[in-house]
LOLOSE-261288 format. One line per field, with one value per residue (C-alpha): x, y, z; residue number from 1; residue in three letters. Coordinates in steps of 0.1 Angstrom, whole numbers, padded with zeros to 4 digits. Last residue first. Example, Ala and Ser with C-alpha at 12.3 -4.5 7.8 and 13.67 -1.06 7.14 Angstrom:
2
u: c(0137:0123)
v: c(-0011:-0045)
w: c(0071:0078)
nr: c(2:1)
rest: c(Ser:Ala)
// end
This chain:
372
u: c(-0862:-0887:-0872:-0836:-0842:-0858:-0828:-0804:-0822:-0822:-0785:-0777:-0796:-0779:-0745:-0751:-0765:-0736:-0712:-0728:-0726:-0690:-0681:-0698:-0678:-0682:-0710:-0725:-0701:-0707:-0737:-0759:-0756:-0741:-0720:-0707:-0700:-0679:-0660:-0651:-0641:-0616:-0610:-0647:-0643:-0622:-0651:-0658:-0621:-0611:-0641:-0630:-0594:-0605:-0619:-0585:-0584:-0610:-0583:-0593:-0558:-0556:-0565:-0537:-0512:-0523:-0522:-0486:-0475:-0493:-0478:-0441:-0433:-0440:-0450:-0485:-0496:-0491:-0522:-0545:-0529:-0509:-0491:-0465:-0452:-0419:-0427:-0425:-0389:-0379:-0396:-0381:-0346:-0327:-0339:-0315:-0320:-0292:-0315:-0350:-0356:-0375:-0348:-0323:-0345:-0348:-0310:-0304:-0320:-0354:-0375:-0397:-0407:-0384:-0376:-0413:-0419:-0391:-0405:-0440:-0425:-0406:-0436:-0458:-0432:-0431:-0432:-0426:-0408:-0418:-0396:-0406:-0383:-0388:-0385:-0417:-0453:-0464:-0437:-0415:-0411:-0385:-0394:-0374:-0377:-0387:-0388:-0360:-0323:-0304:-0327:-0336:-0299:-0302:-0270:-0246:-0215:-0206:-0224:-0255:-0251:-0250:-0282:-0299:-0288:-0300:-0334:-0338:-0328:-0355:-0380:-0371:-0381:-0414:-0419:-0414:-0439:-0465:-0462:-0467:-0497:-0512:-0512:-0507:-0541:-0534:-0505:-0502:-0465:-0458:-0439:-0402:-0390:-0359:-0358:-0339:-0328:-0320:-0285:-0272:-0271:-0281:-0261:-0238:-0269:-0279:-0288:-0286:-0291:-0307:-0306:-0282:-0289:-0267:-0282:-0265:-0275:-0282:-0317:-0322:-0296:-0298:-0266:-0255:-0240:-0244:-0258:-0252:-0241:-0252:-0241:-0207:-0187:-0157:-0165:-0162:-0191:-0181:-0213:-0208:-0173:-0184:-0211:-0186:-0162:-0191:-0200:-0164:-0163:-0195:-0183:-0150:-0170:-0189:-0158:-0140:-0171:-0170:-0199:-0181:-0171:-0153:-0152:-0175:-0203:-0200:-0210:-0198:-0212:-0201:-0219:-0237:-0222:-0248:-0274:-0294:-0330:-0341:-0364:-0344:-0312:-0325:-0335:-0302:-0283:-0303:-0298:-0260:-0256:-0220:-0227:-0253:-0273:-0306:-0307:-0296:-0325:-0351:-0334:-0334:-0370:-0382:-0362:-0377:-0412:-0408:-0393:-0424:-0418:-0417:-0438:-0450:-0422:-0438:-0435:-0408:-0405:-0367:-0359:-0392:-0406:-0375:-0356:-0384:-0387:-0350:-0326:-0301:-0308:-0326:-0348:-0356:-0366:-0386:-0407:-0414:-0421:-0449:-0460:-0441:-0463:-0457:-0426:-0409:-0415:-0397:-0365:-0366:-0372:-0344:-0319:-0326:-0289:-0285:-0263:-0256:-0278:-0271:-0280:-0293:-0293:-0258:-0247:-0263:-0243:-0211:-0216:-0222:-0189:-0170:-0183:-0207)
v: c(0058:0033:0033:0035:0004:-0015:-0007:-0018:-0051:-0058:-0050:-0074:-0102:-0094:-0095:-0127:-0145:-0134:-0146:-0180:-0183:-0171:-0198:-0225:-0214:-0196:-0173:-0157:-0138:-0100:-0085:-0099:-0066:-0081:-0107:-0081:-0057:-0084:-0089:-0052:-0052:-0080:-0116:-0126:-0154:-0131:-0106:-0112:-0115:-0084:-0065:-0073:-0063:-0029:-0014:-0013:-0050:-0056:-0056:-0034:-0036:0002:0003:-0022:-0001:0030:0012:0000:0036:0048:0021:0026:0044:0012:0009:0022:0028:-0009:-0015:-0010:-0040:-0041:-0073:-0061:-0078:-0065:-0046:-0012:-0019:-0027:0004:0026:0014:0013:-0022:-0034:-0051:-0068:-0096:-0088:-0092:-0119:-0145:-0124:-0128:-0166:-0169:-0146:-0171:-0178:-0156:-0168:-0169:-0183:-0149:-0143:-0175:-0168:-0133:-0146:-0171:-0143:-0120:-0148:-0158:-0122:-0125:-0090:-0079:-0043:-0015:0021:0050:0085:0111:0128:0136:0100:0075:0066:0032:0004:-0029:-0060:-0090:-0126:-0153:-0173:-0169:-0197:-0226:-0210:-0214:-0252:-0263:-0237:-0236:-0199:-0193:-0209:-0185:-0155:-0167:-0169:-0134:-0121:-0138:-0123:-0088:-0091:-0101:-0068:-0049:-0068:-0060:-0023:-0024:-0043:-0018:0012:-0005:-0012:0025:0026:0025:-0008:0007:0043:0041:0072:0062:0072:0037:0018:-0018:-0046:-0080:-0107:-0120:-0154:-0180:-0155:-0156:-0127:-0107:-0103:-0073:-0065:-0029:-0006:-0033:-0025:-0044:-0054:-0073:-0106:-0119:-0156:-0151:-0127:-0132:-0111:-0094:-0080:-0047:-0042:-0007:-0008:-0042:-0044:-0072:-0074:-0106:-0102:-0134:-0155:-0180:-0193:-0180:-0146:-0142:-0154:-0127:-0100:-0112:-0112:-0076:-0066:-0082:-0064:-0031:-0035:-0041:-0009:0011:-0003:0004:0040:0053:0065:0052:0019:0010:0038:0025:-0009:0007:-0018:-0021:-0043:-0035:-0067:-0068:-0043:-0068:-0068:-0077:-0065:-0039:-0011:-0027:-0027:0009:0019:0003:0022:0054:0048:0040:0050:0086:0087:0056:0063:0101:0097:0074:0099:0128:0109:0099:0134:0148:0123:0129:0167:0164:0145:0110:0108:0107:0133:0127:0128:0095:0094:0056:0057:0086:0089:0054:0033:0056:0055:0017:0014:-0001:-0028:-0054:-0078:-0049:-0038:-0073:-0081:-0050:-0058:-0094:-0086:-0119:-0113:-0083:-0074:-0097:-0076:-0045:-0063:-0063:-0026:-0017:-0040:-0021:-0015:-0007:0013:0004:0033:0033:0028:-0008:-0027:-0061:-0055:-0045:-0077:-0098:-0079:-0083:-0120:-0124:-0104:-0126:-0113)
w: c(-0096:-0111:-0145:-0132:-0109:-0138:-0161:-0134:-0128:-0165:-0168:-0140:-0157:-0190:-0174:-0155:-0186:-0207:-0180:-0180:-0217:-0217:-0192:-0213:-0243:-0275:-0266:-0298:-0320:-0323:-0305:-0278:-0258:-0227:-0245:-0270:-0241:-0224:-0256:-0258:-0221:-0228:-0217:-0217:-0192:-0169:-0166:-0129:-0120:-0139:-0125:-0090:-0097:-0110:-0142:-0158:-0150:-0177:-0205:-0234:-0251:-0252:-0215:-0207:-0226:-0208:-0174:-0182:-0189:-0158:-0135:-0146:-0113:-0093:-0057:-0048:-0084:-0091:-0068:-0098:-0115:-0146:-0155:-0181:-0212:-0225:-0257:-0240:-0229:-0265:-0279:-0252:-0258:-0225:-0221:-0248:-0282:-0301:-0312:-0300:-0263:-0245:-0253:-0232:-0202:-0206:-0210:-0180:-0157:-0140:-0162:-0147:-0111:-0084:-0069:-0065:-0047:-0021:-0017:-0009:0016:0033:0035:0049:0075:0087:0125:0139:0170:0176:0191:0197:0192:0208:0181:0192:0184:0180:0191:0162:0147:0150:0134:0145:0121:0123:0097:0112:0104:0121:0113:0080:0070:0066:0048:0061:0039:0040:0007:0022:0051:0028:0010:0044:0052:0019:0022:0057:0043:0016:0043:0061:0030:0030:0067:0061:0032:0052:0081:0058:0042:0076:0085:0123:0140:0158:0177:0167:0160:0139:0108:0109:0099:0110:0100:0119:0106:0132:0136:0147:0175:0202:0234:0226:0218:0181:0159:0122:0110:0084:0057:0029:-0003:-0032:-0062:-0072:-0106:-0104:-0117:-0088:-0061:-0030:-0017:0016:0028:0065:0075:0112:0127:0163:0187:0170:0169:0193:0212:0180:0178:0144:0128:0146:0131:0097:0097:0106:0077:0053:0062:0057:0023:0012:0026:0007:-0025:-0020:-0013:-0044:-0066:-0054:-0033:-0002:0032:0038:0074:0084:0063:0081:0114:0140:0176:0204:0236:0247:0282:0294:0282:0249:0243:0277:0262:0279:0266:0231:0232:0248:0219:0194:0213:0215:0178:0180:0185:0157:0148:0164:0160:0123:0116:0130:0112:0079:0082:0090:0061:0036:0049:0046:0012:0001:-0014:-0051:-0082:-0107:-0132:-0166:-0186:-0213:-0215:-0210:-0187:-0168:-0165:-0167:-0144:-0119:-0123:-0113:-0138:-0127:-0154:-0130:-0118:-0153:-0163:-0132:-0136:-0173:-0166:-0142:-0128:-0095:-0086:-0050:-0048:-0076:-0055:-0026:-0047:-0054:-0017:-0006:-0029:-0066:-0072:-0104:-0134:-0158:-0189:-0226:-0227:-0197:-0215:-0227:-0192:-0178:-0202:-0194:-0157:-0162:-0181:-0155:-0127:-0100)
nr: c(372:371:370:369:368:367:366:365:364:363:362:361:360:359:358:357:356:355:354:353:352:351:350:349:348:347:346:345:344:343:342:341:340:339:338:337:336:335:334:333:332:331:330:329:328:327:326:325:324:323:322:321:320:319:318:317:316:315:314:313:312:311:310:309:308:307:306:305:304:303:302:301:300:299:298:297:296:295:294:293:292:291:290:289:288:287:286:285:284:283:282:281:280:279:278:277:276:275:274:273:272:271:270:269:268:267:266:265:264:263:262:261:260:259:258:257:256:255:254:253:252:251:250:249:248:247:246:245:244:243:242:241:240:239:238:237:236:235:234:233:232:231:230:229:228:227:226:225:224:223:222:221:220:219:218:217:216:215:214:213:212:211:210:209:208:207:206:205:204:203:202:201:200:199:198:197:196:195:194:193:192:191:190:189:188:187:186:185:184:183:182:181:180:179:178:177:176:175:174:173:172:171:170:169:168:167:166:165:164:163:162:161:160:159:158:157:156:155:154:153:152:151:150:149:148:147:146:145:144:143:142:141:140:139:138:137:136:135:134:133:132:131:130:129:128:127:126:125:124:123:122:121:120:119:118:117:116:115:114:113:112:111:110:109:108:107:106:105:104:103:102:101:100:99:98:97:96:95:94:93:92:91:90:89:88:87:86:85:84:83:82:81:80:79:78:77:76:75:74:73:72:71:70:69:68:67:66:65:64:63:62:61:60:59:58:57:56:55:54:53:52:51:50:49:48:47:46:45:44:43:42:41:40:39:38:37:36:35:34:33:32:31:30:29:28:27:26:25:24:23:22:21:20:19:18:17:16:15:14:13:12:11:10:9:8:7:6:5:4:3:2:1)
rest: c(Gly:His:Ala:Val:Ala:Arg:Gln:Leu:Ile:Thr:Asp:Ala:Glu:Gln:Leu:Gln:Gln:Ala:Leu:Ala:Thr:Glu:Ala:Ala:Thr:Arg:Pro:Pro:Gln:Gly:Thr:Arg:Asn:Leu:Leu:Asp:Leu:Ala:Arg:Ala:Ile:Ser:Gly:Ala:Ala:Ala:Leu:Gln:Glu:Ala:Ala:His:Asp:Gly:Leu:Val:Val:Pro:His:Gly:Ala:Thr:Leu:Thr:Gln:Asp:Arg:Cys:His:Ser:Trp:Met:Ala:Cys:His:Glu:Lys:Cys:Ser:Pro:Arg:Tyr:Asn:Asn:Pro:Ile:Ala:Ala:Leu:Val:Ser:Ala:Asp:Ser:Leu:Ala:Gly:Gly:Pro:Pro:Leu:Met:Ala:Glu:Leu:Glu:Asp:Leu:Asn:Arg:Pro:Ala:Glu:Ala:Leu:Ala:Arg:Asp:Leu:Ser:Ala:Val:Glu:Gly:Ala:Ile:Thr:Met:Ala:Arg:Leu:Thr:Pro:Thr:Phe:Ser:Gly:Pro:Ala:Arg:Leu:Ile:Leu:Asp:Cys:Trp:Ala:Glu:Val:Leu:Thr:Glu:Pro:Ala:Ala:Val:Gly:Leu:Ser:Val:Leu:Ser:Gln:Arg:Leu:Ala:Ile:Ile:Gly:Val:Ala:Ala:Gln:Arg:Cys:Ala:Gly:Arg:Ile:Asp:Ala:Ala:Asp:Thr:Lys:Gly:Asp:Arg:Asp:Ala:Tyr:Ser:Lys:Leu:Glu:Gly:Val:Arg:Tyr:Phe:Arg:Asp:Gly:Asp:Ser:Ala:Val:Leu:Tyr:Asp:Pro:Glu:Ile:Pro:His:Pro:Val:Asp:Val:Leu:Ser:Val:Thr:Leu:Arg:Pro:Lys:Ile:Ile:Leu:Asn:Pro:Ala:Asp:Pro:His:Gly:Arg:Leu:Lys:Ala:Glu:Leu:Leu:Arg:Arg:Thr:Glu:Ser:Glu:Arg:Arg:Arg:Arg:Ala:Arg:Leu:Ser:Ser:Gly:Pro:Ala:Leu:Asn:Glu:Val:Asn:Val:Ile:Lys:Ala:Asp:Ala:Val:Thr:Leu:Arg:Ser:Arg:Asp:Arg:Tyr:Leu:Thr:Leu:Leu:Asn:Ala:Ala:Gly:Asn:Glu:Ile:Leu:Arg:Arg:Glu:Phe:Arg:Gln:Gly:Leu:Thr:Leu:Ala:Phe:Pro:Ser:Gln:Gly:Glu:Arg:Asp:Pro:Met:Gly:Leu:Ile:Gln:His:Ala:Ala:Thr:Ala:Pro:Thr:Ile:Gly:Ala:Ile:Thr:Val:Ala:Arg:Leu:Arg:Leu:Cys:Glu:Pro:Asn:Arg:Ala:Val:Arg:Glu:Ile:Gly:Arg:Ala:Gly:Pro:Glu:Glu:Ala:Asp:Arg:Ala:Gly:Arg:Leu:Arg:Ala:Val:Arg:Ala:Glu:Met:Ala:Gly:Ser:Met)
// end
């Protein structure tokens, strides 16, 4: 990122240190691409948790359980310790890598630490390794642990670190891999967990494709297809399982989300008052949200946005189905007017139809109660 762009983003962020959203933060945007508030904080380098608890003052009741965090860390550590020997064995057992495919690089070990210099070094080392594979160099690694890539959101690069990249010597390029400690119960595995992992992998695919474009590849999707490897845990053990997942839908969804407005920093700056910054609670609260009941699953700001939506009387607080059914009214108050024949009479054909539906449903309900 250029110095001028860094300064602009810092002004938008205000009195907050920059945070890296990572793949999880980028995929949150794809879950609700119409939420300008979520996009704004992500672009500026503020996590939803920081926005909710340290800027908007919401109580911190979120977070993954310590047990789940410890389990995930232990599972990942077992796979990548000792030169990623267990991960390499898994791929050989599945005939995805041969005995000759034994070149492994852990990018974190090349430049350990969290300093800006170390992080930049890991980005340059990752780029060097990708170039080697692109050129067909015989020393190109078969496993790259914790590569450091970037994904551009309104031309602002956001670093991500996929768990690993994998390719045999005969493969044209790398595939993204995700390590998750979820128990692999085949069709009974929590679908939401699988979707979340696939969305994160989709972020890695977009990052790889953007890296190839920067290296002069005109059609990066031909080298980085919409596939990922998902490693889960066998129930009751730390034995890893390996799934090859096709995630074209997740990649397409992410592509669309990245193209949504605001499409550049000019549009984002125009949403803020002169001199305003997202670290100001009043400024952040004024950025339009797009609250949905599903926001609770992925965004720490959900309760603040829900309260604002409830104050506005938007039907979505009653659920997505209610929001769809009451769309013609636009608010709960207007829907009640149409039901009770109060306020202004129906102003459109859609409101007329909705009023009739509400009144018919109310008549059926009253009869049921009377005969109950």
